[in-house]
Backbone as CSV, one residue per row, in Angstrom:
resi,resn,N_x,N_y,N_z,CA_x,CA_y,CA_z,C_x,C_y,C_z
1,MET,-10.308,12.539,-9.465,-11.807,12.019,-8.607,-11.591,12.347,-7.234
2,PRO,-12.511,12.841,-6.350,-12.082,12.789,-4.813,-12.285,11.646,-4.135
3,THR,-11.879,11.626,-3.151,-12.139,10.170,-2.256,-12.618,10.808,-0.895
4,THR,-13.454,9.739,-0.196,-13.836,9.956,1.249,-14.254,9.031,1.867
5,LYS,-14.322,9.049,3.227,-14.523,7.716,3.784,-16.160,7.400,4.095
6,ILE,-16.297,5.973,4.170,-17.825,5.971,4.551,-17.538,6.157,6.141
7,ARG,-18.884,6.754,6.559,-19.203,6.929,8.104,-20.563,6.483,8.607
8,LYS,-20.376,6.197,9.807,-21.384,5.868,10.273,-22.485,6.612,10.863
9,SER,-23.735,6.882,10.867,-24.672,7.944,11.268,-25.815,7.263,11.855
10,GLY,-26.113,6.847,12.867,-27.196,6.509,13.393,-27.426,4.938,12.789
11,ASN,-28.219,4.473,12.283,-28.064,3.111,11.895,-27.740,3.106,10.523
12,SER,-27.664,4.187,9.867,-27.011,4.264,8.432,-25.135,4.539,8.238
13,ASN,-25.072,4.284,7.090,-23.752,4.834,6.598,-23.890,5.819,5.838
14,VAL,-22.895,6.858,5.931,-22.883,8.016,5.036,-21.447,8.497,4.432
15,ILE,-21.671,9.294,3.150,-20.342,9.675,2.514,-20.428,11.301,2.840
16,VAL,-19.399,11.806,2.922,-19.346,13.204,3.142,-18.601,13.915,1.641
17,LEU,-19.261,14.787,1.046,-18.939,15.369,-0.153,-18.392,16.821,0.524
18,PRO,-16.901,16.962,-0.085,-16.595,18.392,0.277,-17.205,19.529,-0.413
19,PRO,-17.243,20.622,0.166,-17.982,21.667,-0.359,-17.794,22.117,-1.760
20,GLU,-16.093,22.080,-2.104,-15.709,22.618,-3.313,-16.298,21.607,-4.518
21,TYR,-16.278,20.114,-4.109,-16.797,19.179,-4.960,-18.348,19.645,-5.079
22,MET,-19.017,19.928,-4.201,-20.402,20.237,-4.303,-20.788,21.275,-5.160
23,GLU,-20.019,22.200,-5.098,-19.741,23.819,-5.616,-19.629,23.012,-7.548
24,SER,-18.607,22.689,-7.513,-17.934,22.284,-8.960,-19.114,21.555,-9.483
25,LYS,-19.813,20.443,-8.925,-20.983,19.880,-9.708,-22.438,20.411,-9.539
26,ASN,-22.511,21.540,-8.940,-23.607,22.519,-8.611,-24.511,21.474,-7.953
27,LEU,-24.123,20.839,-7.086,-25.130,20.060,-6.250,-25.635,20.702,-4.769
28,LYS,-26.829,20.384,-4.599,-27.302,21.025,-3.458,-27.750,20.006,-2.232
29,THR,-27.735,20.279,-1.202,-28.079,19.265,0.011,-29.498,19.069,-0.093
30,GLY,-29.841,17.894,0.060,-31.259,17.116,-0.145,-31.546,16.792,-1.544
31,GLN,-30.602,17.133,-2.549,-30.937,17.058,-3.894,-30.429,15.281,-4.292
32,THR,-31.473,14.776,-5.073,-31.289,13.189,-5.472,-30.203,13.031,-6.394
33,ILE,-29.313,12.156,-6.426,-28.067,12.138,-7.045,-27.729,10.801,-7.938
34,GLN,-26.999,10.273,-8.944,-26.814,9.049,-8.914,-25.206,9.151,-8.779
35,TYR,-24.719,7.778,-8.400,-23.425,7.398,-7.980,-22.758,6.503,-8.581
36,GLU,-21.132,6.054,-8.263,-20.823,5.024,-8.620,-19.995,4.957,-7.604
37,VAL,-19.614,3.665,-7.218,-18.875,3.609,-6.082,-17.891,2.477,-6.730
38,SER,-16.610,2.905,-6.274,-15.166,1.954,-6.536,-14.437,1.922,-5.218
39,SER,-13.936,1.049,-4.606,-13.009,0.592,-3.761,-11.499,1.212,-4.139
40,LYS,-10.856,2.011,-3.246,-9.139,2.029,-3.676,-8.493,0.857,-3.055
41,ASP,-9.226,-0.158,-2.336,-8.388,-1.430,-2.241,-7.572,-2.175,-3.174
42,GLY,-8.383,-2.161,-4.217,-8.136,-2.763,-5.538,-6.816,-2.267,-5.957
43,LEU,-6.374,-1.268,-5.721,-5.186,-0.814,-6.217,-4.181,-1.261,-5.552
44,GLN,-4.392,-1.296,-4.204,-3.459,-1.690,-3.074,-2.964,-3.171,-3.365
45,LYS,-3.887,-4.093,-3.765,-3.533,-5.584,-3.876,-2.784,-5.541,-5.131
46,LEU,-2.762,-4.890,-6.228,-1.765,-4.663,-7.235,-0.575,-4.139,-6.840
47,TRP,-0.147,-3.364,-5.943,0.828,-3.008,-5.723,1.821,-3.988,-5.516
48,GLY,3.072,-3.822,-6.329,4.253,-4.929,-6.139,4.209,-6.166,-6.949
49,MET,3.097,-6.254,-7.558,2.879,-7.350,-8.415,3.891,-7.529,-9.493
50,GLY,4.675,-6.292,-10.300,5.274,-6.535,-11.349,6.661,-6.459,-10.967
51,LYS,7.109,-6.871,-9.708,8.464,-6.908,-9.070,9.169,-7.629,-10.014
52,GLY,8.516,-8.732,-10.544,9.361,-9.910,-11.405,9.349,-9.816,-12.700
53,LEU,8.807,-8.714,-13.413,8.685,-8.434,-14.629,10.119,-7.769,-15.173
54,LYS,10.945,-8.289,-16.219,12.214,-7.836,-16.617,11.640,-6.980,-17.944
55,ILE,11.595,-5.427,-17.647,11.069,-4.667,-19.068,12.343,-3.706,-19.002
56,ASP,12.638,-3.489,-20.289,13.493,-2.640,-20.615,12.976,-1.375,-20.959
57,THR,13.096,-0.351,-20.068,12.112,0.772,-20.073,12.713,1.533,-21.323
58,GLN,13.979,1.627,-21.585,14.467,2.255,-22.486,14.138,1.932,-24.041
59,LYS,13.931,0.690,-24.174,13.454,-0.312,-25.267,11.789,0.360,-25.417
60,VAL,11.298,0.276,-24.352,9.732,0.796,-24.376,9.471,2.098,-24.845
61,LYS,10.152,2.987,-24.460,10.305,4.428,-24.824,10.747,4.588,-26.028
62,ASN,11.673,3.647,-26.806,11.935,3.876,-28.202,11.055,3.532,-28.927
63,ASP,10.417,2.465,-28.520,9.088,1.619,-29.308,8.093,2.659,-29.377
64,LEU,7.913,3.207,-28.440,6.478,4.412,-28.277,6.667,5.527,-29.370
65,ARG,8.146,6.165,-29.161,8.506,7.268,-30.052,8.337,6.751,-31.611
66,LYS,8.558,5.561,-31.665,8.641,5.118,-33.387,7.186,5.427,-33.789
67,GLU,6.218,4.631,-32.920,4.534,4.728,-33.128,4.354,6.176,-33.175
68,TRP,4.637,6.987,-32.285,4.308,8.268,-32.341,4.717,9.206,-33.342
69,GLY,5.834,8.697,-34.011,6.377,9.495,-35.243,6.814,10.991,-34.506
70,ASP,6.845,12.042,-35.669,7.198,13.373,-35.362,6.012,14.191,-34.948
71,TRP,5.908,14.477,-33.991,4.744,15.539,-33.464,5.046,16.846,-33.731
C-alpha cells in the first residue's frame, strides 16, 4: 500500500497520489473516488512492546511445521 503525507494547500489539506499509483488504479485527475485513511503512527506505538515476551522461536517453528504437515 502506498503512503503519502498530508499537505496544506490554501485553507485545505491534500494528499498527493504518485502517477504510478494513479495509472495502476486507472484514476484520472478530477475523478471522484472513495478512500480509507489509516495512520502509520499506530504501528510505531506497538514497536518494542514485545521485548518482555519469552518465546522459543524454534518451538514455534516446529509447532507450525506440525500443523502444516507435508506440502
